[in-house]
N, C-alpha and C positions, 0 to 999 in steps of 0.2 A: 459365505463369509459372515461372521458374527457382526451384528450391528454395532456392538461395543468397539470392535477393532476398526470398523469403517469410520465411526465417529471420531475415534482418537487420532487416526491418521489424517483425517480431514482437518481437524482443529490443529494438530501439530503443524501442518503446512500453512494454515491461515496465520498462526502466531509468528512463524518464521518470516513470512511475507510482510506482516505488519511491522515487525521489528526492523526489517530492512528499509521499508518505506519511511518509517519515522526517523531513522538515522539520516536518511537522505534529506528529508524535509528540514531537519534542524540544521544540518551542515550548509545546505544551499541557502537557507534563510540568513545564516550568519554571513556568508559571503556577500549576499545582497546588501545586508546592513553596512558592511564595510565600504560599499560603493556609494552609499547615500550619506548625506550630511544631516546635521541636527535639525534642518528646516523641515524635514519630512516626518510624517507621523510614525509612531512606533510600529515596527514591522512584526512584533512577536505575538500580540494577542490574536491577530488574524490567523496565525498559524494554529492556535488552539481552536479557534472557530472552525477552521478547515478540517481538522481531524475529528470534529464532533465532540470534543471534550470540554467545551467552555463551561458548562454548568458545574462539572466536577472541579475544574480549576478554580472557579470563583468561590466555591465553598471553602477553599483552603488558603488562597492567596489574595491579598488586597490589591497588589499591583502586578501588571504583566511585564515585569522587568526581564531582560534576557536571562538573568540567573534563575529567576523563578520558573520561567517557561522551560528552560533547559532541564532543570531539576525535575519538574513535573513530568515532562515527556520522556525523560531518560531513566531516572532512578527512583521516582516516587512510588513507594509500595502501596499507597492508597489510590493510585491511578491504575485501574485494571489494564489500561492500554500502554503503560510505559514500556520502554524497551526491556527493562529488567523483568517486569511481570510477564511480558510476552514470552521471554526466554524461559522463565520459571515454569510457565504453563506448558510450553512446548516440550520441555524436558520431562515434565510429569506425564504428559500424554505418551511420549516415547517410552518412558519407563514401564508403563502399563502394557505395552505391546512389544516388548523386547524381542519376543520370538518371531515377530513379523517384519522386523527391520534388520539390516545388517549390523554387525559389530562396528564396522567403520562409521556408519551413520551415528550410532550411539556415542562413539568416542569423539567424533567431531562436535556433536551437540553438547555432550557433557563437559568437555574441555572449554568450549565456548561459554557455557553457562558459568562455570567456576571462575573463569577469567573476569567475566562481567561482574559477578558477585564480589570478587576481591577488589576490582576497580571501583565499584560503587562504594564499598566501605572506605576506601582510601579517599575518594572524592568527597564524601560527606563529612569526613573527619578533617578536611582542609578547607576552611572558609575562604582562604585566599584564592582557591582554584575556581570559586564560583563568583567571579567578578562580573562586570557589566558586559562581557563578551566571552566568546569561546576562547579558552586557552589553546595553544598549539597542541598540548597534550590531549585535550578533549576532542579536538578536531581529528587527531590521529585515531583516537578511540572510536569515533563514529565511522571512520574508514575501515577500521578493524571489524566492526559490526557488519558492515555491508559485505566485506570480503568473506567473512565466515558464513553468512547466510547463503552466499553464492557457492561456497565450498560445500555446504550441506546439500544444496540442490544437485551439484555435480556428483557428489558421492552417492546420492540417491539414484541418480540416473545410471550410474555405472555399477552399482553393487546389489540392487534388488531386482527381482523378476518384474517385468512389465505386465503385471496381472491386475487383479482388482485392487490390491493395496496401492499399487502405482497409480491407478486411475482415480482412486479417492484422494490420493496426494495431489494430483493435478487439479482435481475439482476444487479442493480447498484453496490451493495456491492461486488459481485464476479467478475465482470468485472474489477473493480478497484483493487481488491486484486490480481488477476492474473497478471495485469500489474506490480504491485509493487513487486511481487515475481520474475519476470524476472529482475527487476532492482536491487533487493537484490543480485541475483546471478551474475549479471554483475558487481557489486561492486568489486568483486575479480579481474576482468579484469582491472578495473581502478586503485584500490588502489595498487592493493594490493601488488603485489609482487615487491619489489625493484629490484631484480635481480634473474636470473635463478638459481644461486647457493643456494638460500634460499629455493628451493623446498624441502619439507620433513623436514625442520628445525622447531625449536620451534616457530619461527615467523610465518611460514606457518601454523602450527597447530592453533596458536592463531587466525589468520585471518579467517580460516575456521570455527572455533568455534564461532567467533563473527558473522559470516554470518548466522549460524544456529540460534543464539540468536536473530538476527534481524528479523527472520521469526517466532519467538516463536516456533522453531522446534527442539531445542536441546534435550529435554527429549524424544519426540516421535521418533526422529532419533535413539537415543540410544536403544530404544525398538526393533528396526528393524535391526540395524547394529552393529557390534562388534568393528568397528574402525572408525576414522574420516578420510575419504578419498574423494578426489574431485569427482570422478566418482559416488560414492554412494550418496554423498550429492546432486549432480545434478539429479540423478535418483529419489531420494526422493522428491525433490522440484518441479520436472517437471512431473514425470510419476506416482507417487503414487496415487492410486484411493481412499484412505481412509483419508489422511491427509488434513484438511480443508484449508490449504494454498498452496497446490500443484496446479500447473497449470491445470492438468487433472481434479482434483476434482472441481476446480472453473468452468471449462467449462461444467462439468457434471451438476452442479447446474444451470448454465445459460441455458443449453439445456432444463432442466425440467421446469424452470420458463418460458422460451419462449413458451413451449408447452401449458402451462396453460393460458398465456395471449393471445395466438394466437387462442385458441379454436380448436386446432387440434383434440383433443379427441371427440369433438362434431361434427366432420365431416367437419370443415372448412379446406381449402387447406393450405399447408405449405407456409411460406413466405421466402423471401431471407435472413432475419436475422437468421431464423431457419436453413436454408440450409447451410449457411456459418459456423454457430457454429457446427453443426453436422459433416460436412465435415472435419473441422479442428480437432475436437475432435477425430474422427476416425483415422485421420492421425497421431496424437500424440500417440494414443493407439498402432499403428503399429510400433512405433519407439522403439529402445532400446538405452541405454545410450552410448554404444560403437559407434553406428552410429552417435549419436549427437556429440561426441567428434571428430569423424573422419571429420565431417563437420566444426568443430570449434565451441566451446561453445559460444563465443561472437557473431559470425555470426548467430548461431542458435537462440540465444536470441533476436537478432535484428529482425529475421524473425517472431518470436512469437509476438513481439510488433507490427509489421506491421499488422499481422493477427488480433490481438485484436483491433487495431484501425479500421480496415476494418469492423469487426463485430460490433463495437460500432457505426460506421457511418450508417450501415444498420439498427440497432435498432432505431437510431434517425429518419432515413428516413421513416421507416415503422410505428412507433408508435407516434412520436412527430411532424411530419411535414405533416401528411396526412389530 
């Protein structure tokens, strides 16, 4: 398989996953802001910190108003990670490998991109739609983004061979998903708690619930735990081996995909990308949530992000730069 094709399908799926996560972050943060009153600090700049885009945001905007953050994360063509730019890049990657994906996949993505492009134009031309909160229309738009990302995944699953193209698709998707799960958890560190006396309060509960919803984890969490508690939420989103957005689950999928594209089962030697993924997965499996909190959740999540970046660099070096 050509490294050009592998890289394009890898990044195609990373961008789709990123767009879906951003749409969820924005919408859930809006719902949280509706539940809080004006006595609590602004909930929007922490969202920009969580996604790692604070420096870019501060170059362009003076204030982290809801309207500015929404525009920056959704439609800003100067933000490389905005939903619009993610879809633009996903579409361009898909265009360059049309012969390796199905017509159905291309049609879903192309129609999705064109809708977002038209919506963006309409949104930017209507200042009244960029008020101090999400309009109903924009909230519906964010739901549309999530549903179309999921439609693209479903179409991929059903219409292309589960060969190397498919494995590189999963590799990109789950690497991006693992990174965004760490950032969702870290959101609590940045937003969330105004002061220590709010621990255990209604505000605290609302914030942890919003975190679960940001990861589409609320219902599955409730199947496994009887209460909403920080240690159990961290345990679920980091260590659970069955929930598809937990970090351990994502690494398991990455390990399996790397085995397939590396030809290990056919007798080829393991590579550095495999070794890094397996080593870190085994390390996470040996952890328990109490040891994580003893180290400090924020510091632990920083370490995970560093390891994921290291694994990503080894994937690029092994498969796309050889």
